[in-house]
N, C-alpha and C positions, 0 to 999 in steps of 0.2 A: 337450220341455218338461214333459210329464206325469210322466216319470221323475224329473226334478229336483224337482218339487212333491211327489211321493210320498216321495222321500228326505229332504227338508227339511220336517219336520212343524211346523206352527205351533202354539204352545202358548199358550193364553189363560187357563187356570185352574190349571195345575200350578205350584205354588210349590216352590222349592228353596232350599238354603242354600249359599252359597259362602264359602270362606275364602281370604284373601290374606295371606301371611306375608312379612314383609320383615325382613332381617337388619339390625339396628341398627349403624350405623357400619361396614359391611362393608369399605369401602375402607381402613380402618385396620389390618386384619389383615395381618401379614407373611406368614402361611401361608394365604392365601386359597384356594389349591387344596386344601389339606388340609381346610379348613372346608367347602368345597363337596362334597368326597367324603364327609365326615362327615354332612352334611345329606342327601346322596343316599341313604345307607344308612338314615337315619331315615325318609325318604319311602318307600322300598321296604318297610320294616317296617310303617309305618302303613297303606300301601295294602293289605297283607295282613290286618292286624288289622281294618280297617274296610271290607273288600271288599264285604260285603253292604249297607252303607249308602251306598256311593259311587255317584253317577251318572257322575262323571268322576274318574279317579284324580288324586291329587296329583302335581304336576309342576313343574319350573322353567318359569317363563313369561317372565321378563326378567331376565337376569343372576342376581341373588341373590334374586329374588322367586319365591315358590311359590304355586300356587293349586290348588284342587280344588272339586268340586261334589258336594253331598250330598243325599240324599233326606230326611234327618232333621236338624233343627236341633240336637237333643241330641248326635247323633253328630259333627256339625261342631264343636260346642263341646268335647266330650271329646277329639276328635282335636287340636284346638288346644292344649288343656292338656297332653296327652301330648307333643306336639311341643315345647312350651316346657320341659317337664321333661327330656326326652331330649337336647335340644340344649345344656343348661347346660354350660358357662358362656357360650355364645354367646347374646346377647340378641336377641330378636325382638319385633316388634310384629305383631299379628294383627288384621285387619279381617274381621268376619263380616257377610255380607249375606244378607238374606232377600227373596225376591221371585220374579217370573216370568222365564222365559227368553224372549227375543225369537223365537228359533227353536232347533230341536234337530236334530242329526244324530248318530246313534249312532256313526258312524265318525270324527267330529271329536274332537279333544282339548279339554280345558277352555279352553285359551288361544285357541281358534278360535271360541268361542261368545260371545254377547253378550246383554244384557238387564238388566232392573232388578236382578236378583240380584247381578250383577257390579258395577253402578254403586253399589249400596248398600254392598258390601264395600269398594270403592275409596274411597267417602266416609268410611267408618269408619276405614280405615287412614290416610287423609290428615288425619283430625281430631286425631291425636296432636299435642300441643304440644311443639315442640322436636325436633330430630333425634335426640337420645339417649333419648327417651321409649320405653318398652316396656310391653307388656301386651296386653290384648284389648279391642277395641271392637266393639260390635254396632250394626248399623243395619238396621232394617226399616221405617223411617218411621212407627213407632208411638210413642206417648207413653211406653211402658214400657221403651224401649231404654236 
């Protein structure tokens, strides 16, 4: 039990920034496999570019959804903008969340973690009106979002 507690650190005051990226109307693409491969190359490239700012690398988390966890809000935003530029003409919507992790494990991928940071990103991405909307939304539960 002690080993498990040692491996899973509780985080109470460390805030992170997560991004969730969703491909708009992904099921309408006839060449979905090619689009997926294209996005995979972009993810690999951005993981290299933002390596020092990433807590957890960008990765596919559910079908056409991509997520990652950053130590820096500015890096998360810049990564989101770069992603949108690089994937053109594929349209994406991005939810950026800021907050705490419920728990952390260095060996776990971003999709295995949970906490306010991810809930805020999910809320941001779900706040888009209409399924064909695209852009970036930020949620930190602050008035300035």
